PyMOL CGO cylinders between C-alpha atoms (Angstrom):
from pymol import cmd
from pymol.cgo import CYLINDER

trace = [
    CYLINDER, -134.07, -82.91, -15.45, -131.55, -84.52, -13.08, 0.3, 1, 1, 1, 1, 1, 1,
    CYLINDER, -131.55, -84.52, -13.08, -132.80, -87.30, -10.82, 0.3, 1, 1, 1, 1, 1, 1,
    CYLINDER, -132.80, -87.30, -10.82, -131.39, -89.89, -8.49, 0.3, 1, 1, 1, 1, 1, 1,
    CYLINDER, -131.39, -89.89, -8.49, -132.61, -93.23, -9.81, 0.3, 1, 1, 1, 1, 1, 1,
    CYLINDER, -132.61, -93.23, -9.81, -134.80, -95.33, -7.54, 0.3, 1, 1, 1, 1, 1, 1,
    CYLINDER, -134.80, -95.33, -7.54, -134.91, -99.09, -8.06, 0.3, 1, 1, 1, 1, 1, 1,
    CYLINDER, -134.91, -99.09, -8.06, -138.61, -98.83, -8.94, 0.3, 1, 1, 1, 1, 1, 1,
    CYLINDER, -138.61, -98.83, -8.94, -137.80, -96.53, -11.91, 0.3, 1, 1, 1, 1, 1, 1,
    CYLINDER, -137.80, -96.53, -11.91, -134.84, -98.46, -13.26, 0.3, 1, 1, 1, 1, 1, 1,
    CYLINDER, -134.84, -98.46, -13.26, -136.78, -100.63, -15.73, 0.3, 1, 1, 1, 1, 1, 1,
    CYLINDER, -136.78, -100.63, -15.73, -138.13, -97.51, -17.47, 0.3, 1, 1, 1, 1, 1, 1,
    CYLINDER, -138.13, -97.51, -17.47, -134.64, -95.96, -17.70, 0.3, 1, 1, 1, 1, 1, 1,
    CYLINDER, -134.64, -95.96, -17.70, -132.66, -99.10, -18.59, 0.3, 1, 1, 1, 1, 1, 1,
    CYLINDER, -132.66, -99.10, -18.59, -133.13, -98.92, -22.38, 0.3, 1, 1, 1, 1, 1, 1,
    CYLINDER, -133.13, -98.92, -22.38, -132.03, -95.28, -22.45, 0.3, 1, 1, 1, 1, 1, 1,
    CYLINDER, -132.03, -95.28, -22.45, -129.05, -96.02, -20.21, 0.3, 1, 1, 1, 1, 1, 1,
    CYLINDER, -129.05, -96.02, -20.21, -128.03, -98.84, -22.55, 0.3, 1, 1, 1, 1, 1, 1,
    CYLINDER, -128.03, -98.84, -22.55, -128.29, -96.54, -25.56, 0.3, 1, 1, 1, 1, 1, 1,
    CYLINDER, -128.29, -96.54, -25.56, -126.22, -93.87, -23.81, 0.3, 1, 1, 1, 1, 1, 1,
    CYLINDER, -126.22, -93.87, -23.81, -123.53, -96.39, -22.88, 0.3, 1, 1, 1, 1, 1, 1,
    CYLINDER, -123.53, -96.39, -22.88, -123.40, -97.73, -26.41, 0.3, 1, 1, 1, 1, 1, 1,
    CYLINDER, -123.40, -97.73, -26.41, -123.12, -94.18, -27.85, 0.3, 1, 1, 1, 1, 1, 1,
    CYLINDER, -123.12, -94.18, -27.85, -120.29, -93.26, -25.50, 0.3, 1, 1, 1, 1, 1, 1,
    CYLINDER, -120.29, -93.26, -25.50, -118.32, -96.42, -26.25, 0.3, 1, 1, 1, 1, 1, 1,
    CYLINDER, -118.32, -96.42, -26.25, -118.82, -95.81, -29.99, 0.3, 1, 1, 1, 1, 1, 1,
    CYLINDER, -118.82, -95.81, -29.99, -117.40, -92.29, -29.46, 0.3, 1, 1, 1, 1, 1, 1,
    CYLINDER, -117.40, -92.29, -29.46, -114.29, -93.81, -27.89, 0.3, 1, 1, 1, 1, 1, 1,
    CYLINDER, -114.29, -93.81, -27.89, -115.03, -93.32, -24.17, 0.3, 1, 1, 1, 1, 1, 1,
    CYLINDER, -115.03, -93.32, -24.17, -112.66, -95.31, -21.97, 0.3, 1, 1, 1, 1, 1, 1,
    CYLINDER, -112.66, -95.31, -21.97, -115.21, -96.61, -19.49, 0.3, 1, 1, 1, 1, 1, 1,
    CYLINDER, -115.21, -96.61, -19.49, -114.34, -100.28, -19.34, 0.3, 1, 1, 1, 1, 1, 1,
    CYLINDER, -114.34, -100.28, -19.34, -115.61, -101.66, -22.64, 0.3, 1, 1, 1, 1, 1, 1,
    CYLINDER, -115.61, -101.66, -22.64, -114.13, -102.71, -25.99, 0.3, 1, 1, 1, 1, 1, 1,
    CYLINDER, -114.13, -102.71, -25.99, -115.68, -102.16, -29.43, 0.3, 1, 1, 1, 1, 1, 1,
    CYLINDER, -115.68, -102.16, -29.43, -117.63, -103.62, -31.04, 0.3, 1, 1, 1, 1, 1, 1,
    CYLINDER, -117.63, -103.62, -31.04, -120.06, -103.12, -28.19, 0.3, 1, 1, 1, 1, 1, 1,
    CYLINDER, -120.06, -103.12, -28.19, -123.59, -104.33, -28.86, 0.3, 1, 1, 1, 1, 1, 1,
    CYLINDER, -123.59, -104.33, -28.86, -126.91, -103.17, -27.48, 0.3, 1, 1, 1, 1, 1, 1,
    CYLINDER, -126.91, -103.17, -27.48, -127.09, -106.51, -25.68, 0.3, 1, 1, 1, 1, 1, 1,
    CYLINDER, -127.09, -106.51, -25.68, -123.67, -105.90, -24.08, 0.3, 1, 1, 1, 1, 1, 1,
    CYLINDER, -123.67, -105.90, -24.08, -124.85, -102.48, -22.90, 0.3, 1, 1, 1, 1, 1, 1,
    CYLINDER, -124.85, -102.48, -22.90, -128.11, -103.85, -21.49, 0.3, 1, 1, 1, 1, 1, 1,
    CYLINDER, -128.11, -103.85, -21.49, -126.27, -106.63, -19.69, 0.3, 1, 1, 1, 1, 1, 1,
    CYLINDER, -126.27, -106.63, -19.69, -123.95, -104.13, -18.01, 0.3, 1, 1, 1, 1, 1, 1,
    CYLINDER, -123.95, -104.13, -18.01, -126.88, -102.19, -16.53, 0.3, 1, 1, 1, 1, 1, 1,
    CYLINDER, -126.88, -102.19, -16.53, -128.84, -105.31, -15.57, 0.3, 1, 1, 1, 1, 1, 1,
    CYLINDER, -128.84, -105.31, -15.57, -125.94, -107.31, -14.10, 0.3, 1, 1, 1, 1, 1, 1,
    CYLINDER, -125.94, -107.31, -14.10, -123.66, -104.64, -12.65, 0.3, 1, 1, 1, 1, 1, 1,
    CYLINDER, -123.66, -104.64, -12.65, -125.94, -101.78, -11.62, 0.3, 1, 1, 1, 1, 1, 1,
    CYLINDER, -125.94, -101.78, -11.62, -129.58, -102.82, -11.15, 0.3, 1, 1, 1, 1, 1, 1,
    CYLINDER, -129.58, -102.82, -11.15, -128.80, -104.99, -8.13, 0.3, 1, 1, 1, 1, 1, 1,
    CYLINDER, -128.80, -104.99, -8.13, -126.97, -102.15, -6.38, 0.3, 1, 1, 1, 1, 1, 1,
    CYLINDER, -126.97, -102.15, -6.38, -129.90, -99.74, -6.56, 0.3, 1, 1, 1, 1, 1, 1,
    CYLINDER, -129.90, -99.74, -6.56, -131.50, -99.44, -3.16, 0.3, 1, 1, 1, 1, 1, 1,
    CYLINDER, -131.50, -99.44, -3.16, -128.40, -100.74, -1.41, 0.3, 1, 1, 1, 1, 1, 1,
    CYLINDER, -128.40, -100.74, -1.41, -126.64, -98.47, 1.07, 0.3, 1, 1, 1, 1, 1, 1,
    CYLINDER, -126.64, -98.47, 1.07, -123.83, -96.30, -0.23, 0.3, 1, 1, 1, 1, 1, 1,
    CYLINDER, -123.83, -96.30, -0.23, -124.58, -96.59, -3.94, 0.3, 1, 1, 1, 1, 1, 1,
    CYLINDER, -124.58, -96.59, -3.94, -126.37, -94.01, -6.08, 0.3, 1, 1, 1, 1, 1, 1,
    CYLINDER, -126.37, -94.01, -6.08, -127.07, -93.55, -9.76, 0.3, 1, 1, 1, 1, 1, 1,
    CYLINDER, -127.07, -93.55, -9.76, -128.22, -90.28, -11.34, 0.3, 1, 1, 1, 1, 1, 1,
    CYLINDER, -128.22, -90.28, -11.34, -129.59, -89.54, -14.78, 0.3, 1, 1, 1, 1, 1, 1,
    CYLINDER, -129.59, -89.54, -14.78, -130.38, -86.41, -16.68, 0.3, 1, 1, 1, 1, 1, 1,
    CYLINDER, -130.38, -86.41, -16.68, -133.35, -86.73, -19.01, 0.3, 1, 1, 1, 1, 1, 1,
    CYLINDER, -133.35, -86.73, -19.01, -133.94, -84.28, -21.83, 0.3, 1, 1, 1, 1, 1, 1,
    CYLINDER, -133.94, -84.28, -21.83, -137.26, -84.56, -23.67, 0.3, 1, 1, 1, 1, 1, 1,
    CYLINDER, -137.26, -84.56, -23.67, -137.74, -88.07, -22.27, 0.3, 1, 1, 1, 1, 1, 1,
    CYLINDER, -137.74, -88.07, -22.27, -134.30, -89.24, -23.39, 0.3, 1, 1, 1, 1, 1, 1,
    CYLINDER, -134.30, -89.24, -23.39, -131.47, -90.29, -21.07, 0.3, 1, 1, 1, 1, 1, 1,
    CYLINDER, -131.47, -90.29, -21.07, -128.84, -87.66, -21.86, 0.3, 1, 1, 1, 1, 1, 1,
    CYLINDER, -128.84, -87.66, -21.86, -126.29, -88.23, -19.08, 0.3, 1, 1, 1, 1, 1, 1,
    CYLINDER, -126.29, -88.23, -19.08, -125.52, -90.34, -16.03, 0.3, 1, 1, 1, 1, 1, 1,
    CYLINDER, -125.52, -90.34, -16.03, -123.05, -90.86, -13.19, 0.3, 1, 1, 1, 1, 1, 1,
    CYLINDER, -123.05, -90.86, -13.19, -122.62, -93.26, -10.27, 0.3, 1, 1, 1, 1, 1, 1,
    CYLINDER, -122.62, -93.26, -10.27, -121.34, -92.82, -6.73, 0.3, 1, 1, 1, 1, 1, 1,
    CYLINDER, -121.34, -92.82, -6.73, -120.07, -96.06, -5.25, 0.3, 1, 1, 1, 1, 1, 1,
    CYLINDER, -120.07, -96.06, -5.25, -119.11, -95.89, -1.58, 0.3, 1, 1, 1, 1, 1, 1,
    CYLINDER, -119.11, -95.89, -1.58, -119.45, -99.62, -0.97, 0.3, 1, 1, 1, 1, 1, 1,
    CYLINDER, -119.45, -99.62, -0.97, -115.86, -99.72, 0.21, 0.3, 1, 1, 1, 1, 1, 1,
    CYLINDER, -115.86, -99.72, 0.21, -113.85, -101.85, 2.67, 0.3, 1, 1, 1, 1, 1, 1,
    CYLINDER, -113.85, -101.85, 2.67, -114.13, -100.99, 6.36, 0.3, 1, 1, 1, 1, 1, 1,
    CYLINDER, -114.13, -100.99, 6.36, -110.93, -98.95, 6.34, 0.3, 1, 1, 1, 1, 1, 1,
    CYLINDER, -110.93, -98.95, 6.34, -112.19, -96.76, 3.48, 0.3, 1, 1, 1, 1, 1, 1,
    CYLINDER, -112.19, -96.76, 3.48, -115.69, -95.82, 4.66, 0.3, 1, 1, 1, 1, 1, 1,
    CYLINDER, -115.69, -95.82, 4.66, -114.75, -92.15, 4.29, 0.3, 1, 1, 1, 1, 1, 1,
    CYLINDER, -114.75, -92.15, 4.29, -114.28, -92.54, 0.52, 0.3, 1, 1, 1, 1, 1, 1,
    CYLINDER, -114.28, -92.54, 0.52, -116.48, -92.85, -2.54, 0.3, 1, 1, 1, 1, 1, 1,
    CYLINDER, -116.48, -92.85, -2.54, -115.72, -93.60, -6.18, 0.3, 1, 1, 1, 1, 1, 1,
    CYLINDER, -115.72, -93.60, -6.18, -117.06, -91.44, -9.00, 0.3, 1, 1, 1, 1, 1, 1,
    CYLINDER, -117.06, -91.44, -9.00, -117.90, -93.87, -11.81, 0.3, 1, 1, 1, 1, 1, 1,
    CYLINDER, -117.90, -93.87, -11.81, -119.25, -93.96, -15.34, 0.3, 1, 1, 1, 1, 1, 1,
    CYLINDER, -119.25, -93.96, -15.34, -119.80, -90.24, -15.92, 0.3, 1, 1, 1, 1, 1, 1,
    CYLINDER, -119.80, -90.24, -15.92, -121.33, -90.26, -19.40, 0.3, 1, 1, 1, 1, 1, 1,
    CYLINDER, -121.33, -90.26, -19.40, -122.93, -87.54, -21.47, 0.3, 1, 1, 1, 1, 1, 1,
    CYLINDER, -122.93, -87.54, -21.47, -124.50, -88.29, -24.85, 0.3, 1, 1, 1, 1, 1, 1,
    CYLINDER, -124.50, -88.29, -24.85, -122.55, -86.68, -27.69, 0.3, 1, 1, 1, 1, 1, 1,
    CYLINDER, -122.55, -86.68, -27.69, -125.76, -84.80, -28.59, 0.3, 1, 1, 1, 1, 1, 1,
    CYLINDER, -125.76, -84.80, -28.59, -125.91, -83.11, -25.17, 0.3, 1, 1, 1, 1, 1, 1,
    CYLINDER, -125.91, -83.11, -25.17, -122.29, -82.27, -24.42, 0.3, 1, 1, 1, 1, 1, 1,
    CYLINDER, -122.29, -82.27, -24.42, -121.12, -78.76, -23.47, 0.3, 1, 1, 1, 1, 1, 1,
    CYLINDER, -121.12, -78.76, -23.47, -124.45, -77.95, -21.82, 0.3, 1, 1, 1, 1, 1, 1,
    CYLINDER, -124.45, -77.95, -21.82, -123.36, -78.30, -18.19, 0.3, 1, 1, 1, 1, 1, 1,
    CYLINDER, -123.36, -78.30, -18.19, -124.92, -81.71, -17.61, 0.3, 1, 1, 1, 1, 1, 1,
    CYLINDER, -124.92, -81.71, -17.61, -121.71, -83.29, -16.30, 0.3, 1, 1, 1, 1, 1, 1,
    CYLINDER, -121.71, -83.29, -16.30, -121.25, -80.41, -13.85, 0.3, 1, 1, 1, 1, 1, 1,
    CYLINDER, -121.25, -80.41, -13.85, -124.83, -80.82, -12.63, 0.3, 1, 1, 1, 1, 1, 1,
    CYLINDER, -124.83, -80.82, -12.63, -124.33, -84.54, -12.13, 0.3, 1, 1, 1, 1, 1, 1,
    CYLINDER, -124.33, -84.54, -12.13, -121.07, -84.06, -10.24, 0.3, 1, 1, 1, 1, 1, 1,
    CYLINDER, -121.07, -84.06, -10.24, -122.68, -81.41, -8.03, 0.3, 1, 1, 1, 1, 1, 1,
    CYLINDER, -122.68, -81.41, -8.03, -125.52, -83.81, -7.15, 0.3, 1, 1, 1, 1, 1, 1,
    CYLINDER, -125.52, -83.81, -7.15, -123.04, -86.61, -6.52, 0.3, 1, 1, 1, 1, 1, 1,
    CYLINDER, -123.04, -86.61, -6.52, -120.92, -84.41, -4.25, 0.3, 1, 1, 1, 1, 1, 1,
    CYLINDER, -120.92, -84.41, -4.25, -123.98, -83.33, -2.27, 0.3, 1, 1, 1, 1, 1, 1,
    CYLINDER, -123.98, -83.33, -2.27, -124.93, -86.98, -1.72, 0.3, 1, 1, 1, 1, 1, 1,
    CYLINDER, -124.93, -86.98, -1.72, -121.33, -87.73, -0.68, 0.3, 1, 1, 1, 1, 1, 1,
    CYLINDER, -121.33, -87.73, -0.68, -121.59, -85.01, 1.96, 0.3, 1, 1, 1, 1, 1, 1,
    CYLINDER, -121.59, -85.01, 1.96, -124.90, -86.46, 3.19, 0.3, 1, 1, 1, 1, 1, 1,
    CYLINDER, -124.90, -86.46, 3.19, -123.15, -89.81, 3.56, 0.3, 1, 1, 1, 1, 1, 1,
    CYLINDER, -123.15, -89.81, 3.56, -120.39, -88.00, 5.48, 0.3, 1, 1, 1, 1, 1, 1,
    CYLINDER, -120.39, -88.00, 5.48, -117.75, -88.96, 2.95, 0.3, 1, 1, 1, 1, 1, 1,
    CYLINDER, -117.75, -88.96, 2.95, -114.63, -86.81, 3.01, 0.3, 1, 1, 1, 1, 1, 1,
    CYLINDER, -114.63, -86.81, 3.01, -112.88, -88.04, -0.14, 0.3, 1, 1, 1, 1, 1, 1,
    CYLINDER, -112.88, -88.04, -0.14, -113.95, -88.76, -3.70, 0.3, 1, 1, 1, 1, 1, 1,
    CYLINDER, -113.95, -88.76, -3.70, -111.73, -90.63, -6.14, 0.3, 1, 1, 1, 1, 1, 1,
    CYLINDER, -111.73, -90.63, -6.14, -111.90, -91.38, -9.84, 0.3, 1, 1, 1, 1, 1, 1,
    CYLINDER, -111.90, -91.38, -9.84, -109.75, -92.32, -12.76, 0.3, 1, 1, 1, 1, 1, 1,
    CYLINDER, -109.75, -92.32, -12.76, -109.97, -91.08, -16.31, 0.3, 1, 1, 1, 1, 1, 1,
    CYLINDER, -109.97, -91.08, -16.31, -107.97, -91.77, -19.43, 0.3, 1, 1, 1, 1, 1, 1,
    CYLINDER, -107.97, -91.77, -19.43, -105.00, -89.41, -19.44, 0.3, 1, 1, 1, 1, 1, 1,
    CYLINDER, -105.00, -89.41, -19.44, -105.70, -86.52, -21.80, 0.3, 1, 1, 1, 1, 1, 1,
    CYLINDER, -105.70, -86.52, -21.80, -109.40, -87.38, -22.08, 0.3, 1, 1, 1, 1, 1, 1,
    CYLINDER, -109.40, -87.38, -22.08, -112.05, -84.70, -22.66, 0.3, 1, 1, 1, 1, 1, 1,
    CYLINDER, -112.05, -84.70, -22.66, -113.30, -85.09, -19.09, 0.3, 1, 1, 1, 1, 1, 1,
    CYLINDER, -113.30, -85.09, -19.09, -109.96, -84.35, -17.45, 0.3, 1, 1, 1, 1, 1, 1,
    CYLINDER, -109.96, -84.35, -17.45, -110.28, -80.52, -17.67, 0.3, 1, 1, 1, 1, 1, 1,
    CYLINDER, -110.28, -80.52, -17.67, -113.82, -80.76, -16.29, 0.3, 1, 1, 1, 1, 1, 1,
    CYLINDER, -113.82, -80.76, -16.29, -112.65, -82.67, -13.24, 0.3, 1, 1, 1, 1, 1, 1,
    CYLINDER, -112.65, -82.67, -13.24, -109.84, -80.18, -12.66, 0.3, 1, 1, 1, 1, 1, 1,
    CYLINDER, -109.84, -80.18, -12.66, -112.30, -77.28, -12.97, 0.3, 1, 1, 1, 1, 1, 1,
    CYLINDER, -112.30, -77.28, -12.97, -114.56, -79.00, -10.42, 0.3, 1, 1, 1, 1, 1, 1,
    CYLINDER, -114.56, -79.00, -10.42, -111.71, -79.09, -7.89, 0.3, 1, 1, 1, 1, 1, 1,
    CYLINDER, -111.71, -79.09, -7.89, -110.36, -82.59, -8.40, 0.3, 1, 1, 1, 1, 1, 1,
    CYLINDER, -110.36, -82.59, -8.40, -106.59, -82.95, -8.00, 0.3, 1, 1, 1, 1, 1, 1,
    CYLINDER, -106.59, -82.95, -8.00, -104.25, -85.25, -9.89, 0.3, 1, 1, 1, 1, 1, 1,
    CYLINDER, -104.25, -85.25, -9.89, -102.78, -87.95, -7.67, 0.3, 1, 1, 1, 1, 1, 1,
    CYLINDER, -102.78, -87.95, -7.67, -100.76, -89.41, -10.52, 0.3, 1, 1, 1, 1, 1, 1,
    CYLINDER, -100.76, -89.41, -10.52, -100.78, -91.24, -13.81, 0.3, 1, 1, 1, 1, 1, 1,
    CYLINDER, -100.78, -91.24, -13.81, -100.47, -94.96, -14.45, 0.3, 1, 1, 1, 1, 1, 1,
    CYLINDER, -100.47, -94.96, -14.45, -99.07, -95.86, -17.88, 0.3, 1, 1, 1, 1, 1, 1,
    CYLINDER, -99.07, -95.86, -17.88, -100.54, -98.79, -19.80, 0.3, 1, 1, 1, 1, 1, 1,
    CYLINDER, -100.54, -98.79, -19.80, -103.54, -98.98, -17.48, 0.3, 1, 1, 1, 1, 1, 1,
    CYLINDER, -103.54, -98.98, -17.48, -106.35, -99.97, -19.85, 0.3, 1, 1, 1, 1, 1, 1,
    CYLINDER, -106.35, -99.97, -19.85, -106.79, -101.27, -23.35, 0.3, 1, 1, 1, 1, 1, 1,
    CYLINDER, -106.79, -101.27, -23.35, -108.14, -98.62, -25.71, 0.3, 1, 1, 1, 1, 1, 1,
    CYLINDER, -108.14, -98.62, -25.71, -111.73, -98.97, -26.91, 0.3, 1, 1, 1, 1, 1, 1,
    CYLINDER, -111.73, -98.97, -26.91, -110.55, -100.15, -30.32, 0.3, 1, 1, 1, 1, 1, 1,
    CYLINDER, -110.55, -100.15, -30.32, -108.05, -102.57, -28.74, 0.3, 1, 1, 1, 1, 1, 1,
    CYLINDER, -108.05, -102.57, -28.74, -105.07, -101.03, -30.54, 0.3, 1, 1, 1, 1, 1, 1,
    CYLINDER, -105.07, -101.03, -30.54, -103.01, -99.78, -27.57, 0.3, 1, 1, 1, 1, 1, 1,
    CYLINDER, -103.01, -99.78, -27.57, -102.72, -99.49, -23.81, 0.3, 1, 1, 1, 1, 1, 1,
    CYLINDER, -102.72, -99.49, -23.81, -103.76, -96.08, -22.52, 0.3, 1, 1, 1, 1, 1, 1,
    CYLINDER, -103.76, -96.08, -22.52, -102.56, -94.33, -19.39, 0.3, 1, 1, 1, 1, 1, 1,
    CYLINDER, -102.56, -94.33, -19.39, -105.03, -93.33, -16.69, 0.3, 1, 1, 1, 1, 1, 1,
    CYLINDER, -105.03, -93.33, -16.69, -104.99, -90.27, -14.47, 0.3, 1, 1, 1, 1, 1, 1,
    CYLINDER, -104.99, -90.27, -14.47, -106.04, -90.93, -10.88, 0.3, 1, 1, 1, 1, 1, 1,
    CYLINDER, -106.04, -90.93, -10.88, -107.80, -87.96, -9.29, 0.3, 1, 1, 1, 1, 1, 1,
    CYLINDER, -107.80, -87.96, -9.29, -109.27, -87.09, -5.91, 0.3, 1, 1, 1, 1, 1, 1,
    CYLINDER, -109.27, -87.09, -5.91, -111.24, -84.38, -4.20, 0.3, 1, 1, 1, 1, 1, 1,
    CYLINDER, -111.24, -84.38, -4.20, -111.61, -83.69, -0.52, 0.3, 1, 1, 1, 1, 1, 1,
    CYLINDER, -111.61, -83.69, -0.52, -115.13, -82.66, 0.38, 0.3, 1, 1, 1, 1, 1, 1,
]
cmd.load_cgo(trace, "trace")
């Protein structure tokens, strides 16, 4: 079941979110972290970077739970400068390896886009590692490629610099 996370429910979901993040990093997801990535590192991300934003204007977090387990998540961050109030950032779309190819990412993006419309946003942006598994999904969901930036981020294993593809969608 997909749900927008309320601050009052975060404590219950935090361990599952940490597990999901750790799984995705272990699978090589380029989402801002370097291996080895401990359970403590994952918990700290959710506690220090996300928990405080819940309940604030123009930030939302969604999860999909399957049989009581956090299977997928995404964030919409529209806490932008004054000259970018029309824009939101799609962030940290993650699906557990055990639940991929079941439409969860599409469901999350659909919920995120509906919230963006409610907030009267007209543009969504994101970046993804060039050639990543998620790139075809974003294209299928109507996102357009703005361009690629070579050497944008260190790979999860720290062995190379990967390019990123910057994408956008007018809504």
